[in-house]
Every structure is written in C-alpha cells, then in structure tokens.
C-alpha positions in Angstrom: 0.0 0.0 0.0 1.4 3.4 -0.9 0.9 6.3 1.6 2.3 9.7 2.1 4.8 10.1 4.9 8.3 11.1 6.0 11.2 8.7 6.0 14.9 8.5 6.7 17.3 7.3 4.1 21.1 7.2 3.6 21.7 10.4 1.6 24.1 13.2 2.4 21.8 16.0 1.3 18.3 14.4 1.7 18.4 12.1 4.8 14.8 12.9 5.6 12.2 13.3 2.8 8.4 13.5 2.5 6.6 11.6 -0.3 5.1 8.3 -1.4 6.2 5.3 0.6 5.1 1.7 0.6 3.9 0.1 3.9 3.4 -3.6 4.4 1.6 -5.8 7.0 4.4 -7.6 8.8 3.6 -10.4 11.2 5.4 -9.7 14.5 6.0 -11.1 17.9 5.4 -8.8 20.9 7.2 -10.9 23.4 9.0 -14.3 23.4 6.5 -17.1 24.0 3.6 -15.2 22.5 2.1 -16.1 19.1 3.2 -13.8 16.3 0.3 -11.8 15.0 -0.6 -9.9 11.9 -0.7 -6.1 12.3 -3.8 -3.8 12.3 -4.1 -0.9 9.9 -4.2 2.4 11.8 -4.3 6.2 11.0 -1.8 8.3 12.9 -3.6 11.3 14.5 -1.0 13.3 16.6 2.7 12.6 16.5 5.5 14.0 18.6 9.1 14.7 17.6 11.9 13.1 19.7 15.6 13.9 19.9 16.2 10.4 18.6 14.5 11.4 15.3 17.1 14.2 15.0 20.0 11.8 15.7 18.6 9.3 13.1 18.5 12.1 10.5 22.1 12.9 11.2 23.0 9.2 10.9 21.3 9.2 7.5 23.3 12.1 6.3 26.5 10.0 7.2 25.2 6.9 5.5 24.8 5.0 8.8 21.1 4.2 8.8 21.4 0.7 7.2 21.1 -1.3 10.4 17.9 0.6 11.4 16.0 -0.1 8.2 13.1 -2.7 8.1 14.2 -5.9 6.5 14.4 -5.6 2.8 13.9 -1.8 2.8 16.3 1.1 2.2 14.4 3.6 4.3 12.7 3.9 7.7 9.4 5.8 8.2 10.1 7.7 11.4 8.0 8.7 14.4 7.5 6.8 17.6 5.4 9.0 19.9 1.7 9.5 19.4 -1.9 8.4 19.1 -3.5 6.6 16.2 -7.1 5.8 15.2 -7.9 2.1 14.8 -10.7 1.9 12.2 -11.4 -1.8 12.7 -12.0 -1.3 16.4 -13.5 2.1 16.3 -11.1 3.5 18.9 -8.0 5.6 19.5 -4.8 4.0 20.8 -1.4 5.0 22.1 1.3 3.0 20.3 3.7 0.9 22.4 6.8 1.0 20.3 9.1 -1.8 21.6 8.5 -5.5 21.0 10.3 -8.5 19.7 11.5 -12.0 20.4 12.6 -11.3 24.0 11.1 -12.3 27.4 11.6 -8.8 28.9 12.3 -5.7 26.7 14.4 -4.2 29.5 16.7 -7.3 29.6 16.9 -8.7 26.1 20.0 -10.8 25.5 22.3 -11.9 22.7 20.0 -14.6 21.4 16.9 -12.3 21.5 15.8 -9.6 19.1 13.8 -6.4 19.3 12.1 -3.9 17.1 11.0 -0.3 17.7 8.4 1.4 15.5 9.9 4.4 13.9 13.3 3.8 15.3 14.8 0.4 14.6 13.6 -2.3 12.1 9.9 -1.2 11.9 8.2 1.7 10.3 6.6 4.4 12.5 3.9 7.0 12.7 4.8 9.9 10.4 2.5 8.7 7.6 -1.1 8.7 6.6 -1.6 5.0 7.5 0.5 2.4 9.2 0.4 -1.2 10.5 0.9 -2.0 14.2 0.7 -5.2 16.3 -2.8 -5.4 17.9 -1.4 -5.9 21.4 0.7 -2.8 21.1 -2.2 -0.5 20.7 -2.8 0.7 24.3 -6.2 1.9 25.4 -7.0 5.6 25.9 -8.4 6.3 29.4 -12.1 7.2 29.6 -13.3 10.7 29.3 -11.0 12.1 26.5 -13.0 11.1 23.5 -16.3 12.9 22.5 -18.4 12.1 19.4 -15.5 10.1 17.9 -13.0 13.0 18.4 -10.0 13.2 20.6 -9.4 16.0 23.1 -6.5 18.0 21.8 -4.9 18.9 25.2 -5.0 15.2 26.2 -3.5 14.2 22.8 -0.6 16.6 23.4 0.2 14.8 26.7 0.2 11.5 24.8 3.3 12.4 22.9 5.1 11.7 26.2 4.3 8.1 27.3 7.3 6.7 25.5 9.9 9.0 27.2 8.0 9.0 30.5 7.9 5.2 30.4 11.6 5.2 29.8 12.0 7.3 33.0 9.8 5.0 35.0 12.1 2.2 34.0 15.2 4.4 34.9 13.7 5.0 38.4 13.0 1.3 38.8 16.5 0.4 37.7 18.2 3.0 39.9 16.2 1.9 42.9 17.2 -1.8 42.2 20.8 -1.0 41.7 21.0 1.5 44.6 19.5 -1.0 47.0 21.9 -3.8 45.9 24.9 -1.6 45.7 24.8 0.1 49.1 22.7 -2.0 51.4 25.7 -3.3 53.3 26.7 0.3 54.0 23.3 0.9 55.5 23.4 -2.3 57.5 26.7 -1.2 59.1 25.6 2.4 59.6 22.1 1.7 61.0 22.7 -1.6 62.7 19.7 -3.2 61.0 18.9 -6.3 59.1 19.3 -6.7 55.3 15.6 -6.1 54.4 15.6 -2.8 56.3 19.0 -1.9 54.8 17.9 -2.5 51.3 14.9 -0.2 51.7 17.2 2.5 53.2 19.7 2.2 50.3 16.9 2.3 47.7 16.0 5.7 49.2 19.4 7.2 50.1 20.9 6.7 46.6 18.9 9.8 45.7 20.1 11.9 48.6 22.1 14.2 46.3 21.0 13.8 42.7 22.4 15.6 39.7 20.3 15.7 36.5 22.7 17.0 33.8 20.7 18.3 30.9 17.3 20.0 31.1 15.2 18.4 28.3 12.0 16.5 28.8 13.7 13.3 29.9 15.7 15.2 32.6 12.5 16.8 33.8 10.5 13.6 33.8 13.1 11.7 35.9 13.3 14.6 38.3 9.5 14.5 38.6 9.5 10.8 39.3 12.3 10.9 41.8 10.6 13.7 43.7 7.3 11.9 43.7 8.8 8.6 45.1 11.6 9.9 47.3 10.5 12.8 49.3 13.8 13.6 50.9 15.8 13.5 47.7 17.8 16.7 46.9 17.6 17.2 43.1 19.8 19.6 41.2 19.0 20.3 37.5 21.9 21.6 35.4 21.3 23.3 32.1 22.2 26.2 29.9 18.9 28.1 30.0 18.3 31.2 32.1 16.7 30.3 35.4 13.9 32.8 34.7 13.0 31.1 31.4 9.5 29.5 31.2 11.2 26.1 30.5 13.2 26.2 33.7 10.4 27.5 35.8 8.1 24.8 34.6 10.7 22.1 35.3 11.3 23.4 38.8 7.5 23.3 39.5 7.3 19.7 38.4 10.4 18.4 40.2 10.6 20.6 43.3 14.3 20.7 42.6 17.0 23.3 42.4 18.6 24.7 39.3 22.1 25.6 38.3 22.8 27.5 35.0 25.8 26.2 33.2 27.4 29.6 32.3 30.7 28.9 33.9 34.0 29.7 32.2 35.4 26.2 32.8 34.2 22.7 33.6 36.2 22.8 36.8 34.3 25.8 38.0 31.0 24.1 37.1 32.0 20.9 38.9 32.8 22.9 42.1 29.5 24.8 41.8 27.5 21.6 41.6 29.1 20.2 44.7 28.6 23.4 46.6 24.9 23.5 45.7 24.4 19.8 46.6 26.2 20.2 49.9 28.5 17.4 48.9 29.4 15.0 46.1 26.5 13.4 44.2 25.0 10.0 45.2 23.5 9.8 41.7 24.5 11.5 38.5 22.1 11.3 35.5 23.5 12.3 32.2 20.8 13.5 29.9 22.4 16.4 27.9 23.7 14.5 24.9 27.2 15.9 25.4 30.5 14.5 26.5 30.8 17.2 29.2 28.7 14.9 31.4 31.3 12.2 32.1 34.1 14.7 32.7 32.0 16.6 35.2 31.1 13.3 37.0 34.5 11.6 37.0 37.3 14.0 36.1 35.9 16.8 38.3 34.7 14.4 40.9 31.1 15.4 41.2 30.0 11.8 41.6 30.8 10.7 45.1 31.9 7.3 46.6 29.4 4.5 46.1 27.5 6.6 43.6 25.6 5.7 40.5 26.2 7.1 37.0 23.1 6.8 34.8 24.1 7.3 31.2 20.9 8.2 29.4 22.4 10.3 26.6 22.7 8.8 23.1 26.0 9.4 21.4 28.6 10.6 23.9 31.5 8.4 24.9 32.2 7.8 28.6 35.8 7.5 29.9 37.1 7.4 33.5 40.3 6.9 35.4 40.3 3.3 36.6 42.1 4.1 39.9 39.5 6.4 41.5 36.7 4.5 39.7 37.7 1.3 41.5 38.4 2.7 44.9 35.4 5.0 44.9 33.2 2.1 44.0 31.3 3.8 41.2 28.5 2.0 39.4 27.8 2.9 35.8 24.8 1.7 33.8 22.8 2.7 30.8 19.6 1.3 29.3 16.8 2.8 27.3 14.1 0.2 27.1 10.8 -0.1 29.0 8.0 -2.6 29.4 4.3 -2.4 28.6 3.4 -1.9 32.3 5.8 1.1 32.3 3.9 2.6 29.4 0.5 2.0 30.9 1.7 3.7 34.1 3.0 6.6 32.1 -0.3 7.1 30.4 -2.1 7.1 33.8 0.3 9.7 35.3 0.4 11.9 32.2 -3.4 12.0 31.8 -3.6 14.0 35.1 -0.5 16.1 34.4 0.0 19.6 33.0 2.6 18.5 30.5 0.4 19.6 27.6 1.5 23.1 28.5 5.0 22.5 27.1 3.9 21.0 23.8 3.8 23.4 20.8 2.3 22.4 17.5 3.9 22.8 14.1 1.6 23.1 11.1 1.6 19.8 9.1 1.9 21.6 5.8 4.9 23.6 7.0 6.6 20.4 8.3 6.1 18.3 5.2 7.0 21.1 2.8 10.7 20.8 4.0 11.1 18.3 6.9 14.9 18.9 7.1 14.5 22.6 7.5 11.8 22.1 10.1 14.0 19.8 12.1 17.0 22.2 11.9 15.4 25.5 12.3 12.2 25.0 14.3 11.9 21.7 16.1 15.5 21.1 17.3 17.0 24.5 17.0 18.5 26.5 20.0 15.2 28.4 20.7 12.9 25.4 20.0 10.1 24.6 22.5 10.6 21.8 25.0 8.4 19.6 22.8 7.0 19.8 19.3 4.1 17.8 17.9 2.1 17.8 14.7 -1.6 17.0 14.1 -1.3 14.5 11.3 -5.1 14.0 10.9 -7.3 17.0 11.8 -10.6 15.2 11.4 -10.1 13.2 14.6 -9.2 16.1 16.8 -11.7 18.0 19.1 -10.5 21.6 19.5 -12.0 23.6 22.3 
C-alpha cells in the first residue's frame, strides 16, 4: 500500500524526505513465548518529535542508517510518539513501540531480538496509514473522546508516554541498583537487618541527585524521583536562564534546584554543583547528549563514593580513570528500554499532568514542505520549544 509520509534514508543531502512510501503488513511477535500476530491498519492522529529522530536524521546524512531499516527496505518511516485511530476497532490507541523476540524488553540478551516502531527495524507514525501489532495499541483512558474525536490537550500529553515510560524504568533500575549496591553500608551504619538496609539504600541513593541536561527526559526523571523519594535533593543543570519558562516549569514539576551552566570552565562548574548539593552526588544522571557529562562526573569528581552514574544520553562516549573508579566504588549503567506496564503507568500519570503546557504544534503543511528545514530551524534549534508535535489528521481532533 502506498501512503504519504516522511522517512529516513542514507543520503548526504536528503536524509529525511516526504513523499510516497510503501507500507506492508508484517507479522510480528510482541514478546518471546507469544504467538506472532498480523498487524492492524491504523491512521496516525497526533505525533511527537523526539531527539532520537534528529539523531537518526544525522545518521542518514552520514550513510549510517542501514542497520535501522526494516528488513528488505532502504528507508525507515520515522515517528514513535503518538496516538492513532484504529478503524477496525472504532477507537483511539497509544502506540507501544518496543517489541520482539525477548522475554523482557528491558533485559533482552544476545539470542533475543527487538524492534522499535519508527526507530529500529519497523516503520513508524509519520505517515497517513500504518500497520501496528494489535497488542501494542494501548487503550486511551475514559473521558477524553467525545463524538469520535480526541481532546487536543489530552492528545498533546500523549506524545510523552514513550519517554516518560523510559524514565519510570530508569527510576526502577536506579532503585534496584542503589539497593543492591549500598545495602551493606546501610546495615553497618544503622545496625539493621538486610531487608531494612535495602529499603534505606533504595532511598538514600537519591540523597544528592544531579540531572545534567534539562530536556523533557531530565524533567521527567526529576518529577518521578521527587514523587517517590520525598527527601531527595535534586539539582538540575542546564544552559537556559533560570527565569525562562522552560526552567520554571521544570522546577515546578520536580521541586528541585537549578544551576545554570554559564561557567568559564568545567572545573568551576563541577565545584559549583558540589557546593549546591552540599557534597558530592550520590546519583549523576547524564541527559544532555554531550561529553561534558562524564568529565563533570568523573574528572571533576562530582560523583561521590558508592554513587551511580546513569548514562541516558545517546552518542557521547564515557571515559574514566580506573584508579579512583575502582576505589570510589562507582556504578555505571545505561539502558533505554521499558515494558508495557511502564507505558501504561506513564499514560495514567500523564493524563492527570500539566505536560500539555510545554507542547507546541507545528503546522503539518509547514513540516512536510521541508522536513529537514523544520528539524534544523524550528523543532530542534536553539530556541525550540521543549516539545513539538504535529496534528497529522485533523478530522479526529476536538479543539476547544
């Protein structure tokens, strides 16, 4: 079936184009042990733009997109955040993007495979119609559809379940690792049994938390840490002015503090972070997409003894001196995936949130007229909004 859509390709000058593209119904497996199923034809309604999209466009310009293409194709239809209309079921759905031949998407191993709609091995949402696995079309909560149309403000929130679910997983992982990493310290310090010590360590790993990079993911993880660990001290580090709407909104959601990175040197920045925290960090979350992160954490010693370094940025390399790394007992981890239950929890939280306030819409005609220009000069430029989305199909949207 031919549809109109945007897609990535390996081309130095035209890595992202809009035009006719062929879609096919591919039988897929959501999880190992489940029966593969044919996909269901859907119509994308509202789609969000993710930083991953921008990185994939850059990969296409360098000719590096080959491993990301669906089998037998030389292009990838992008887009992995949004809501679709399911004609055969007469309902809207939020697309769960990760599936494959694995028991647990957060722990797939060498003999297991995965796919991600719009990101890796499977076509995504930036097109007029698309096929999706029926069990990966998650229900929209009650109260947001009227006369067959979707409430726009709710729809704007639903470009976030994918990154918010990632952050729910990040929280789960940091809690698990913090508990296992430091419970013996808590046992010795508090003269308690292992069960009590693990609970204490799960909480204390967030005593002094640095979130380096103030994008939506950094804001989301700060939001979740503050909701689940009331005594956590959270310091957000970014380049924006503290009085900017972006920073003020983030501080409202996280209850954290903010440090503007306008220092003349990395050394000065590192010292300022430690001063604001009142000590070295127990957790350092890298979400800026820059290699400054690891230097601040390790070279400038912002990450303290027995601390966790959570690498959430895509692209930067991490290096560290093995001598202090070993003696200071640092724990480094990185993982992007999430499970269906994370996504469902994200939908529940976001439905009651004010995150629609940070989503700005780009006109579809403007976007498809020159997708590369839109990415470079409106969606991912220096003065871009925190989040941009597009209404792909106006007829399904209820505007108040």
